[in-house]
C-alpha positions as a LaTeX table, in Angstrom:
\begin{tabular}{lrrr}
\hline
Residue & $x$ (\AA) & $y$ (\AA) & $z$ (\AA) \\
\hline
Unk1 & 36.40 & 78.04 & $-94.45$ \\
Unk2 & 33.27 & 76.32 & $-93.27$ \\
Unk3 & 31.05 & 77.47 & $-90.43$ \\
Unk4 & 29.60 & 74.55 & $-88.50$ \\
Unk5 & 27.12 & 74.09 & $-85.70$ \\
Unk6 & 28.98 & 72.06 & $-83.09$ \\
Unk7 & 25.68 & 70.96 & $-81.56$ \\
Unk8 & 24.87 & 69.31 & $-84.91$ \\
Unk9 & 28.44 & 68.52 & $-85.97$ \\
Unk10 & 27.66 & 65.22 & $-87.67$ \\
Unk11 & 25.50 & 67.15 & $-90.16$ \\
Unk12 & 28.69 & 68.95 & $-91.29$ \\
Unk13 & 30.76 & 65.85 & $-92.09$ \\
Unk14 & 31.47 & 67.16 & $-95.59$ \\
Unk15 & 33.51 & 70.02 & $-94.11$ \\
Unk16 & 35.90 & 67.44 & $-92.68$ \\
Unk17 & 36.48 & 65.52 & $-95.92$ \\
Unk18 & 39.52 & 65.74 & $-98.16$ \\
Unk19 & 42.08 & 67.07 & $-95.69$ \\
Unk20 & 45.38 & 65.30 & $-94.97$ \\
Unk21 & 46.03 & 67.26 & $-91.77$ \\
Unk22 & 43.70 & 68.52 & $-89.06$ \\
Unk23 & 44.54 & 71.21 & $-86.51$ \\
Unk24 & 42.47 & 71.60 & $-83.36$ \\
Unk25 & 42.75 & 74.46 & $-80.87$ \\
Unk26 & 39.13 & 74.36 & $-79.75$ \\
Unk27 & 38.43 & 75.20 & $-76.15$ \\
Unk28 & 36.51 & 77.37 & $-73.71$ \\
Unk29 & 36.62 & 78.10 & $-70.01$ \\
Unk30 & 34.60 & 76.77 & $-67.14$ \\
Unk31 & 33.79 & 80.36 & $-66.18$ \\
Unk32 & 32.37 & 81.06 & $-69.62$ \\
Unk33 & 30.55 & 77.78 & $-70.29$ \\
Unk34 & 30.04 & 76.20 & $-66.86$ \\
Unk35 & 31.43 & 72.78 & $-65.98$ \\
Unk36 & 29.11 & 70.85 & $-68.32$ \\
Unk37 & 29.68 & 73.28 & $-71.17$ \\
Unk38 & 33.44 & 73.11 & $-70.67$ \\
Unk39 & 33.37 & 69.31 & $-70.93$ \\
Unk40 & 31.10 & 69.46 & $-73.98$ \\
Unk41 & 33.40 & 71.88 & $-75.85$ \\
Unk42 & 36.85 & 70.76 & $-74.73$ \\
Unk43 & 36.22 & 67.01 & $-74.82$ \\
Unk44 & 33.10 & 66.10 & $-76.73$ \\
Unk45 & 33.32 & 68.57 & $-79.62$ \\
Unk46 & 37.04 & 67.93 & $-80.07$ \\
Unk47 & 36.62 & 64.14 & $-80.04$ \\
Unk48 & 33.74 & 64.31 & $-82.51$ \\
Unk49 & 35.70 & 66.63 & $-84.81$ \\
Unk50 & 38.63 & 64.20 & $-84.71$ \\
Unk51 & 36.34 & 61.29 & $-85.60$ \\
Unk52 & 34.84 & 63.21 & $-88.52$ \\
Unk53 & 38.29 & 64.26 & $-89.72$ \\
Unk54 & 39.53 & 60.66 & $-89.64$ \\
Unk55 & 36.43 & 59.41 & $-91.45$ \\
Unk56 & 37.02 & 62.16 & $-94.03$ \\
Unk57 & 40.55 & 60.96 & $-94.77$ \\
Unk58 & 42.69 & 62.97 & $-92.36$ \\
Unk59 & 45.97 & 61.20 & $-91.68$ \\
Unk60 & 47.68 & 63.57 & $-89.21$ \\
Unk61 & 45.78 & 65.29 & $-86.40$ \\
Unk62 & 47.45 & 68.05 & $-84.38$ \\
Unk63 & 45.80 & 68.82 & $-81.04$ \\
Unk64 & 46.53 & 71.70 & $-78.70$ \\
Unk65 & 46.00 & 70.39 & $-75.19$ \\
Unk66 & 47.48 & 71.68 & $-71.93$ \\
Unk67 & 50.49 & 71.26 & $-69.71$ \\
Unk68 & 49.56 & 68.83 & $-66.96$ \\
Unk69 & 46.82 & 67.05 & $-68.93$ \\
Unk70 & 45.96 & 63.83 & $-67.10$ \\
Unk71 & 42.77 & 61.80 & $-67.28$ \\
Unk72 & 43.21 & 60.89 & $-63.58$ \\
Unk73 & 43.59 & 64.47 & $-62.33$ \\
Unk74 & 41.27 & 65.70 & $-59.60$ \\
Unk75 & 41.13 & 69.06 & $-61.43$ \\
Unk76 & 38.37 & 69.21 & $-64.05$ \\
Unk77 & 40.45 & 71.18 & $-66.57$ \\
Unk78 & 43.43 & 68.82 & $-66.54$ \\
Unk79 & 41.23 & 65.70 & $-66.39$ \\
Unk80 & 39.18 & 66.76 & $-69.43$ \\
Unk81 & 42.36 & 67.62 & $-71.38$ \\
Unk82 & 43.77 & 64.17 & $-70.55$ \\
Unk83 & 40.51 & 62.47 & $-71.52$ \\
Unk84 & 40.36 & 64.22 & $-74.89$ \\
Unk85 & 43.99 & 63.37 & $-75.62$ \\
Unk86 & 43.15 & 59.69 & $-75.13$ \\
Unk87 & 39.99 & 59.95 & $-77.22$ \\
Unk88 & 41.82 & 61.62 & $-80.11$ \\
Unk89 & 44.60 & 59.03 & $-79.98$ \\
Unk90 & 42.06 & 56.20 & $-80.09$ \\
Unk91 & 40.55 & 57.52 & $-83.35$ \\
Unk92 & 43.37 & 55.83 & $-85.26$ \\
Unk93 & 45.16 & 58.57 & $-87.16$ \\
Unk94 & 48.34 & 57.53 & $-88.94$ \\
Unk95 & 49.98 & 60.27 & $-86.92$ \\
Unk96 & 48.80 & 62.31 & $-83.94$ \\
Unk97 & 50.70 & 65.24 & $-82.47$ \\
Unk98 & 49.62 & 66.60 & $-79.10$ \\
Unk99 & 51.00 & 69.91 & $-77.89$ \\
Unk100 & 50.88 & 70.64 & $-74.17$ \\
Unk101 & 51.62 & 74.33 & $-73.79$ \\
Unk102 & 51.90 & 76.05 & $-70.42$ \\
Unk103 & 50.09 & 79.36 & $-69.87$ \\
Unk104 & 49.36 & 80.91 & $-73.24$ \\
Unk105 & 50.60 & 84.46 & $-73.61$ \\
Unk106 & 48.15 & 86.37 & $-75.79$ \\
Unk107 & 45.81 & 89.30 & $-75.99$ \\
Unk108 & 42.17 & 88.40 & $-75.61$ \\
Unk109 & 39.01 & 90.28 & $-76.46$ \\
Unk110 & 37.15 & 89.16 & $-73.36$ \\
Unk111 & 38.22 & 90.07 & $-69.87$ \\
Unk112 & 39.93 & 87.35 & $-67.84$ \\
Unk113 & 41.42 & 89.23 & $-64.89$ \\
Unk114 & 43.14 & 86.24 & $-63.23$ \\
Unk115 & 44.65 & 85.14 & $-66.53$ \\
Unk116 & 45.76 & 88.71 & $-67.27$ \\
Unk117 & 47.54 & 88.91 & $-63.91$ \\
Unk118 & 49.19 & 85.53 & $-64.51$ \\
Unk119 & 50.32 & 86.65 & $-67.96$ \\
Unk120 & 51.87 & 89.82 & $-66.55$ \\
Unk121 & 53.76 & 87.87 & $-63.91$ \\
Unk122 & 54.76 & 85.08 & $-66.27$ \\
Unk123 & 55.86 & 87.57 & $-68.91$ \\
Unk124 & 58.50 & 88.76 & $-66.44$ \\
Unk125 & 59.39 & 85.22 & $-65.34$ \\
Unk126 & 59.76 & 84.24 & $-69.02$ \\
Unk127 & 62.67 & 86.63 & $-69.33$ \\
Unk128 & 64.61 & 84.45 & $-66.84$ \\
Unk129 & 63.03 & 81.03 & $-67.55$ \\
Unk130 & 61.70 & 81.38 & $-71.11$ \\
Unk131 & 60.31 & 77.85 & $-71.53$ \\
Unk132 & 59.19 & 76.94 & $-68.02$ \\
Unk133 & 55.77 & 78.44 & $-67.37$ \\
Unk134 & 54.42 & 80.16 & $-70.45$ \\
Unk135 & 54.50 & 80.32 & $-74.24$ \\
Unk136 & 53.30 & 82.93 & $-76.75$ \\
Unk137 & 50.41 & 81.71 & $-78.88$ \\
Unk138 & 52.41 & 82.54 & $-82.02$ \\
Unk139 & 55.08 & 80.06 & $-80.90$ \\
Unk140 & 52.44 & 77.36 & $-80.43$ \\
Unk141 & 51.04 & 78.05 & $-83.91$ \\
Unk142 & 54.49 & 77.83 & $-85.50$ \\
Unk143 & 55.19 & 74.59 & $-83.61$ \\
Unk144 & 51.90 & 73.09 & $-84.80$ \\
Unk145 & 52.76 & 73.82 & $-88.42$ \\
Unk146 & 56.38 & 72.70 & $-88.00$ \\
Unk147 & 55.22 & 69.39 & $-86.50$ \\
Unk148 & 53.49 & 68.60 & $-89.79$ \\
Unk149 & 56.49 & 69.54 & $-91.92$ \\
Unk150 & 59.01 & 67.36 & $-90.10$ \\
Unk151 & 59.17 & 63.57 & $-89.95$ \\
Unk152 & 57.20 & 62.04 & $-87.12$ \\
Unk153 & 58.62 & 60.19 & $-84.15$ \\
Unk154 & 56.06 & 57.42 & $-84.00$ \\
Unk155 & 52.29 & 57.40 & $-84.34$ \\
Unk156 & 51.72 & 59.64 & $-81.33$ \\
Unk157 & 54.03 & 62.46 & $-80.34$ \\
Unk158 & 53.45 & 64.57 & $-77.25$ \\
Unk159 & 55.26 & 67.91 & $-77.16$ \\
Unk160 & 55.64 & 69.55 & $-73.77$ \\
Unk161 & 56.19 & 73.29 & $-73.33$ \\
Unk162 & 59.98 & 73.31 & $-73.80$ \\
Unk163 & 59.67 & 71.26 & $-77.00$ \\
Unk164 & 56.96 & 73.64 & $-78.26$ \\
Unk165 & 59.35 & 76.55 & $-77.74$ \\
Unk166 & 62.10 & 74.73 & $-79.61$ \\
Unk167 & 59.92 & 73.62 & $-82.51$ \\
Unk168 & 58.26 & 77.04 & $-82.64$ \\
Unk169 & 61.63 & 78.60 & $-83.54$ \\
Unk170 & 61.64 & 76.83 & $-86.92$ \\
\hline
\end{tabular}
């Protein structure tokens, strides 16, 4: 495990060398980092990490994005997620897997009251529609690993929430 300074990420290029597969779940919130900080973390840091990973020999990059990611969205969150998806794809990995989970069901250390309320509601909805609006983080993690262990379906594969649930069962 290597600890890096994301503000000086290029100085840590050695940490990205010698890996066949890269996993990226990096992200923050606008509330925590402000709009500029959110863009810097969720787009710029991720894109730079992908570039360093590719330069270091990474062949398969697995990115956790978001349901609804779209570079043309009028919503900052979805626009930035769409932008970073495109940036990561343009790096030129032999294989790129993008997961677009819906609301992540997890326990967090910090308080996010709106997210907590959504998780409570969606936890109940998930009993009726298990793959529609949410996904446990453990399922996303299993799907990320499983995506590496199975043959790819092209250079770029985008897995929406239902596919994440399915792959996360393996």
